N, C-alpha and C positions, 0 to 999 in steps of 0.2 A: 117359310123356313129358308135360312140362308144357305147358299151353296158352300160346301167345304172345299178348300183347296189343299193340295199336298205339294210339298217341296221336297225334291230329292237332291241331296248334296252328293255329287259324284266328285271324288278327288281323283283327278287324272295325273297325279304325281306332284302337284304343287307343294303339298305339305312336306314331302320328302326333299324336294329341291330347297325349300326354305330352311328346313332343318340342316341339311348338308352344308349349304352356304353359310348358315349361322355358325357352324363350327369354325369358320375362318376368323370370326371375331376373337380377338386376343390370341390368335395363333401367330407363330413366327418361326423363322429358320435362323439358326446361328451358324456362322461359318468361321472356322479358324482352328486354333489349337485348344482343345477342350481339356478338362482336368486330367483324365486318365492318360491321354496321349502326351500332355504337356509336362508330365512329371519325369519323363525320361531325361537323363542327363548326358551332357557332352563330357569328354575327357577333362575339360577345365572346371567341371562342377556346375556349370550353368544348365538350367533346365531348358527344354525346348520352348516352353512358354516365354521364358525370359529372352531367349534369342529371337523369337518371333516378334516380341514387343520392341526390342532394341532395333530390329531391322525395319519394322513397320513405321516407327516414329523417329528413328535416329537417336544418337547419343551425343555427348559432348565431343567424342573422338571419332565417331562414325556417322556418315551421312544417312539420311532417311532413304530407305529402299522399300517403299510401300508395295505390298503385293496383294493385300486384301482390299483396302479402300480404293486403290488405283484400278484394280480389276473391276470392281463394281462401277466406278465412275466411267471407265472406258467402254463398258458394255451395258450401260444404263438403258439405252433405247431398245436393244435386243431383249434385255431382261424384262422391261415393261411390256413389250409385245408378247413375250412368252407367258408372263403373268396373266395378261388379258385372255390369251388362248386357253390357258389352264383353267381360269375362272369360267370361261365358256363351257369347257368340258364338264366342270362340276355342275353348272346350271343345267346342262342338257342330260345330266345323269350318267355320262359315260365313264367318269372316274370319281373317286371319293375325294373329299377335301384333303385328307391326309396324304393320299397318293399325289395330288397336285403339289402339296408342300414338299414332299420327298423329291419329286422331279425337279422342282425349282432349286432346292438345296443341292442336289447332286450336280446340276448344271453349274451353279456358282462354284462349288467345290472343284469341279473339273477345270473351270476357267482359272481359278486361283492357282491350282497345281501347275497348269500350263505356264502361267506367268512366272512362277518360281523357276521353272526350267529355262525360260527364255530371257529373263532379266539379265542385263549386262551393263547397266548404267544407273547410278555411278559405279564405275568399275572398281575392282579391288586394288589395293596398293600393289605395286610391282613385286614386292617380296612375297605377298600372298599369292599372286598369280604364279610366281616361280615355284612356290611350295606345292600348290594345288595342280599346276600344269594347265590351268584354264582360268577364264575370267568370270565365270558366273558367281556373283557375290552370295547368292542364296543356296548354292549347291556345294556340298563337300561330302558329307556322309549320307545325305538324303534323309536325315532324321526329320528335318522341318517338313519336307515334302510329304513324307509318310504320315506325319502327325496332323496334317490338314484334314478336317472332316466337317460334315454338316450334321446338325441335330435339329429335328422338328419338334417344336413344342406346340401342342394343340390346345386351343382354348376350351372352355367348358362346353 
């Protein structure tokens, strides 16, 4: 008679880690002026979304004053390190994948808002500086600053 063997499968958390990390597939964070915030209008009738677009990319009459792309570019190394750290926390089970995405989104949102407040080049036209009393091209009523937000979109 052959000896019978028994196998015991003890899951020490690997399934949960794989499941949680798998949620990051097809997940992403958006940063900028989203639909709800972007529909607010300025006195001239332009929406916040339009003003954000015109400043980010420039127009025929106004120079580019990137505040989203330039922020990500200038902070790429730090954001990559933060992403690695957050992924490590997801893998070791200390945070959920959604919380990791929220933290990353909030960090980028904060950096973009800081850039809006600090940007001063290319400067405003002299008559604009006189009218506003200062040279920050992206700050007047702070509508743009208030409208910057992040949204987390989780994959399946």
